[in-house]
PASEBA-1860 file (N, C-alpha, C; in nm, 3 decimals):
! residues 140
1> MDRGRATA> 12.415/12.183/9.662/12.351/12.053/9.664/12.450/11.952/9.720 ~ 12.407/11.871/9.819/12.497/11.773/9.878/12.524/11.659/9.781 ~ 12.625/11.580/9.809/12.668/11.474/9.717/12.562/11.367/9.696 ~ 12.491/11.332/9.803/12.387/11.230/9.788/12.277/11.275/9.695 ~ 12.233/11.397/9.715/12.126/11.453/9.630/12.175/11.465/9.485 ~ 12.297/11.514/9.468/12.352/11.528/9.333/12.365/11.392/9.265 ~ 12.406/11.292/9.341/12.418/11.157/9.285/12.281/11.102/9.245 ~ 12.182/11.123/9.329/12.047/11.076/9.297/11.997/11.142/9.168
9> WALALAGL> 12.017/11.272/9.155/11.976/11.343/9.034/12.051/11.291/8.912 ~ 12.182/11.272/8.925/12.263/11.224/8.812/12.217/11.086/8.768 ~ 12.190/10.999/8.864/12.146/10.863/8.830/12.006/10.864/8.768 ~ 11.917/10.948/8.820/11.782/10.957/8.764/11.787/11.007/8.620 ~ 11.869/11.109/8.595/11.880/11.162/8.459/11.949/11.062/8.366 ~ 12.051/10.994/8.415/12.117/10.891/8.335/12.020/10.776/8.307 ~ 11.930/10.751/8.400/11.830/10.646/8.380/11.733/10.677/8.268 ~ 11.726/10.802/8.227/11.641/10.838/8.113/11.706/10.805/7.979
17> IPFVGCAA> 11.836/10.785/7.977/11.906/10.759/7.850/11.848/10.637/7.778 ~ 11.829/10.522/7.845/11.769/10.410/7.772/11.626/10.437/7.725 ~ 11.547/10.510/7.804/11.412/10.546/7.759/11.419/10.628/7.631 ~ 11.494/10.736/7.635/11.502/10.827/7.520/11.570/10.759/7.402 ~ 11.678/10.689/7.427/11.751/10.622/7.320/11.670/10.515/7.250 ~ 11.605/10.431/7.326/11.523/10.325/7.265/11.405/10.384/7.189 ~ 11.340/10.484/7.248/11.227/10.548/7.179/11.273/10.613/7.049 ~ 11.390/10.676/7.051/11.444/10.737/6.929/11.471/10.631/6.823
25> MVALGGPG> 11.524/10.518/6.863/11.552/10.410/6.767/11.422/10.353/6.710 ~ 11.319/10.344/6.792/11.188/10.300/6.742/11.136/10.402/6.641 ~ 11.150/10.530/6.675/11.099/10.637/6.588/11.173/10.640/6.454 ~ 11.301/10.605/6.455/11.377/10.604/6.330/11.332/10.493/6.237 ~ 11.267/10.393/6.294/11.216/10.283/6.212/11.326/10.193/6.163 ~ 11.300/10.127/6.054/11.399/10.036/5.998/11.382/9.895/6.050 ~ 11.467/9.807/6.005/11.451/9.665/6.040/11.472/9.635/6.189 ~ 11.542/9.719/6.260/11.567/9.693/6.403/11.467/9.758/6.496
33> ADAWLGAL> 11.367/9.827/6.444/11.273/9.902/6.528/11.201/9.813/6.628 ~ 11.161/9.694/6.584/11.090/9.603/6.676/11.179/9.559/6.791 ~ 11.305/9.537/6.763/11.398/9.498/6.869/11.414/9.613/6.970 ~ 11.422/9.736/6.921/11.433/9.852/7.010/11.305/9.871/7.090 ~ 11.192/9.841/7.028/11.065/9.847/7.102/11.067/9.746/7.216 ~ 11.114/9.626/7.188/11.127/9.525/7.293/11.221/9.568/7.404 ~ 11.331/9.632/7.366/11.427/9.681/7.466/11.363/9.791/7.551 ~ 11.286/9.878/7.490/11.217/9.984/7.565/11.117/9.925/7.663
41> IAYGAVIL> 11.041/9.827/7.618/10.944/9.762/7.707/11.015/9.693/7.822 ~ 11.123/9.624/7.794/11.198/9.555/7.899/11.256/9.654/7.999 ~ 11.313/9.764/7.950/11.370/9.863/8.041/11.261/9.929/8.125 ~ 11.149/9.961/8.063/11.037/10.018/8.139/10.991/9.924/8.249 ~ 10.989/9.794/8.219/10.949/9.695/8.320/11.050/9.690/8.435 ~ 11.177/9.697/8.402/11.281/9.697/8.505/11.265/9.818/8.596 ~ 11.247/9.935/8.537/11.236/10.057/8.616/11.110/10.056/8.702 ~ 10.999/10.010/8.647/10.875/10.003/8.725/10.892/9.908/8.843
49> SFLGGTRW> 10.956/9.795/8.821/10.983/9.702/8.932/11.075/9.764/9.035 ~ 11.176/9.836/8.989/11.268/9.905/9.079/11.194/10.004/9.169 ~ 11.101/10.079/9.111/11.026/10.177/9.190/10.941/10.108/9.297 ~ 10.882/9.996/9.263/10.809/9.920/9.365/10.903/9.872/9.475 ~ 11.023/9.831/9.435/11.123/9.787/9.533/11.167/9.898/9.626 ~ 11.171/10.021/9.575/11.209/10.131/9.663/11.104/10.151/9.772 ~ 10.979/10.132/9.736/10.871/10.142/9.836/10.880/10.030/9.938 ~ 10.907/9.910/9.892/10.923/9.794/9.981/11.038/9.821/10.079
57> GAALANGS> 11.152/9.865/10.026/11.268/9.893/10.110/11.242/10.003/10.211 ~ 11.175/10.109/10.167/11.144/10.219/10.260/11.051/10.171/10.370 ~ 10.956/10.086/10.335/10.862/10.034/10.436/10.936/9.948/10.537 ~ 11.027/9.863/10.490/11.102/9.777/10.582/11.196/9.858/10.670 ~ 11.252/9.966/10.617/11.344/10.050/10.694/11.271/10.119/10.809 ~ 11.142/10.127/10.800/11.060/10.192/10.902/11.059/10.113/11.033 ~ 11.102/9.988/11.030/11.106/9.907/11.151/10.980/9.827/11.173 ~ 10.866/9.889/11.153/10.738/9.822/11.165/10.660/9.849/11.036
65> PDPVTLTL> 10.687/9.770/10.932/10.630/9.800/10.801/10.478/9.792/10.799 ~ 10.419/9.884/10.726/10.275/9.888/10.706/10.237/9.778/10.606 ~ 10.148/9.686/10.643/10.110/9.578/10.552/10.050/9.628/10.420 ~ 9.978/9.739/10.422/9.920/9.792/10.299/10.031/9.840/10.205 ~ 10.129/9.910/10.260/10.241/9.958/10.178/10.319/9.841/10.121 ~ 10.345/9.740/10.203/10.416/9.622/10.153/10.339/9.555/10.039 ~ 10.210/9.543/10.055/10.128/9.480/9.952/10.126/9.563/9.824 ~ 10.100/9.692/9.838/10.094/9.779/9.720/10.230/9.789/9.650
73> SNLPALVA> 10.338/9.778/9.724/10.470/9.789/9.663/10.503/9.671/9.573 ~ 10.425/9.565/9.580/10.443/9.450/9.492/10.369/9.466/9.360 ~ 10.271/9.553/9.354/10.192/9.570/9.231/10.274/9.618/9.112 ~ 10.369/9.712/9.128/10.446/9.753/9.011/10.519/9.636/8.942 ~ 10.574/9.545/9.020/10.641/9.429/8.960/10.543/9.342/8.884 ~ 10.422/9.329/8.935/10.321/9.249/8.865/10.277/9.315/8.735 ~ 10.263/9.446/8.737/10.228/9.519/8.614/10.343/9.506/8.513 ~ 10.465/9.520/8.560/10.581/9.506/8.472/10.586/9.366/8.412
81> WAALLPLE> 10.561/9.266/8.493/10.559/9.128/8.446/10.451/9.109/8.340 ~ 10.333/9.167/8.363/10.224/9.156/8.265/10.265/9.215/8.131 ~ 10.342/9.323/8.134/10.388/9.386/8.010/10.488/9.299/7.935 ~ 10.548/9.203/8.004/10.648/9.115/7.943/10.596/8.976/7.908 ~ 10.470/8.949/7.941/10.417/8.815/7.916/10.428/8.777/7.769 ~ 10.460/8.650/7.742/10.473/8.606/7.602/10.336/8.575/7.540 ~ 10.253/8.673/7.540/10.119/8.661/7.481/10.110/8.750/7.359 ~ 10.013/8.721/7.273/9.986/8.811/7.160/9.927/8.939/7.217
89> MPGSLRLG> 10.009/9.040/7.226/9.967/9.167/7.283/10.042/9.277/7.206 ~ 9.968/9.374/7.154/10.039/9.480/7.080/10.135/9.557/7.169 ~ 10.240/9.605/7.107/10.338/9.684/7.179/10.276/9.805/7.246 ~ 10.176/9.864/7.181/10.113/9.982/7.239/10.045/9.949/7.371 ~ 9.989/9.829/7.384/9.927/9.789/7.511/10.034/9.767/7.618 ~ 10.144/9.706/7.580/10.254/9.685/7.674/10.308/9.819/7.723 ~ 10.328/9.912/7.629/10.376/10.045/7.665/10.274/10.118/7.751 ~ 10.146/10.100/7.721/10.041/10.163/7.800/10.038/10.111/7.943
97> LLAAGLAL> 10.056/9.981/7.960/10.063/9.924/8.096/10.178/9.986/8.174 ~ 10.292/9.995/8.110/10.409/10.052/8.178/10.388/10.200/8.208 ~ 10.332/10.273/8.112/10.307/10.416/8.135/10.210/10.436/8.251 ~ 10.105/10.356/8.255/10.009/10.367/8.366/10.077/10.335/8.498 ~ 10.158/10.231/8.500/10.229/10.195/8.623/10.324/10.305/8.669 ~ 10.399/10.362/8.575/10.492/10.469/8.611/10.418/10.593/8.661 ~ 10.308/10.626/8.596/10.229/10.742/8.639/10.170/10.720/8.778 ~ 10.120/10.600/8.803/10.064/10.571/8.936/10.172/10.572/9.044
105> MWLWDRRR> 10.290/10.523/9.011/10.399/10.529/9.108/10.438/10.674/9.136 ~ 10.437/10.757/9.032/10.467/10.898/9.055/10.363/10.960/9.147 ~ 10.235/10.929/9.126/10.131/10.982/9.214/10.154/10.938/9.358 ~ 10.198/10.817/9.376/10.224/10.764/9.510/10.347/10.831/9.572 ~ 10.448/10.859/9.491/10.575/10.912/9.540/10.581/11.064/9.548 ~ 10.483/11.133/9.497/10.496/11.278/9.481/10.506/11.354/9.613 ~ 10.466/11.295/9.723/10.479/11.363/9.853/10.578/11.291/9.944 ~ 10.660/11.210/9.887/10.753/11.129/9.964/10.877/11.210/10.002
113> PPAWYPAL> 10.919/11.205/10.129/11.041/11.277/10.166/11.163/11.210/10.103 ~ 11.274/11.279/10.092/11.301/11.417/10.131/11.231/11.517/10.038 ~ 11.237/11.642/10.076/11.161/11.747/10.007/11.196/11.759/9.859 ~ 11.318/11.727/9.821/11.360/11.739/9.681/11.322/11.617/9.597 ~ 11.284/11.507/9.659/11.256/11.383/9.585/11.139/11.394/9.488 ~ 11.029/11.459/9.524/10.918/11.468/9.427/10.957/11.535/9.295 ~ 11.043/11.635/9.300/11.087/11.700/9.176/11.172/11.604/9.092 ~ 11.257/11.527/9.158/11.337/11.427/9.087/11.245/11.325/9.020
121> RATATVGA> 11.149/11.275/9.097/11.056/11.174/9.043/10.971/11.230/8.930 ~ 10.928/11.354/8.942/10.848/11.416/8.835/10.930/11.428/8.708 ~ 11.053/11.471/8.720/11.140/11.485/8.603/11.163/11.350/8.536 ~ 11.198/11.251/8.615/11.223/11.118/8.559/11.096/11.058/8.498 ~ 10.984/11.077/8.564/10.859/11.020/8.515/10.815/11.087/8.386 ~ 10.824/11.218/8.379/10.786/11.288/8.255/10.874/11.241/8.139 ~ 11.003/11.230/8.162/11.093/11.182/8.057/11.057/11.042/8.011 ~ 11.028/10.955/8.106/10.992/10.817/8.072/10.858/10.813/7.998
129> LLSLGLAV> 10.760/10.889/8.046/10.628/10.887/7.981/10.633/10.946/7.841 ~ 10.711/11.051/7.821/10.725/11.107/7.686/10.790/11.006/7.592 ~ 10.888/10.934/7.642/10.954/10.832/7.560/10.858/10.720/7.524 ~ 10.785/10.670/7.624/10.688/10.563/7.597/10.580/10.613/7.502 ~ 10.534/10.737/7.521/10.432/10.794/7.433/10.480/10.805/7.290 ~ 10.604/10.849/7.270/10.660/10.857/7.135/10.660/10.720/7.070 ~ 10.701/10.619/7.145/10.705/10.484/7.091/10.566/10.434/7.054 ~ 10.467/10.468/7.134/10.329/10.429/7.101/10.287/10.494/6.970
137> VVSA> 10.313/10.622/6.956/10.268/10.697/6.837/10.336/10.643/6.710 ~ 10.466/10.622/6.715/10.537/10.581/6.594/10.522/10.432/6.563 ~ 10.488/10.352/6.662/10.473/10.209/6.635/10.329/10.169/6.607 ~ 10.238/10.263/6.614/10.097/10.231/6.589/10.067/10.216/6.441
END
């Protein structure tokens, strides 16, 4: 495996640490569980926005960006923002918005080159979705 690919895999797997760690802290309960739930929601929003940004960057690198891709690449940030709005909204709804956004981004990215990228994205997405799902179950 070349260094770039290995680095991408290492960073993707390291990026799961906050998902798993925050979900575990929520599952443990206690007085800090709500704070960890907030941290999980915030991290999920950051990652979802990041994924939209990767699409934006890839479109611009193409030289003649597709207007549809540019437009759609902004939706993840809007979904992430909605999950962070200071409204009366249960944590499970916030987590559900993020999970839906991450799943949709995975569907969009699953055929994206290079050939090894879809496996990386699937691994990272499954880890994130399992973490968000655990938090939904234990915080309900």
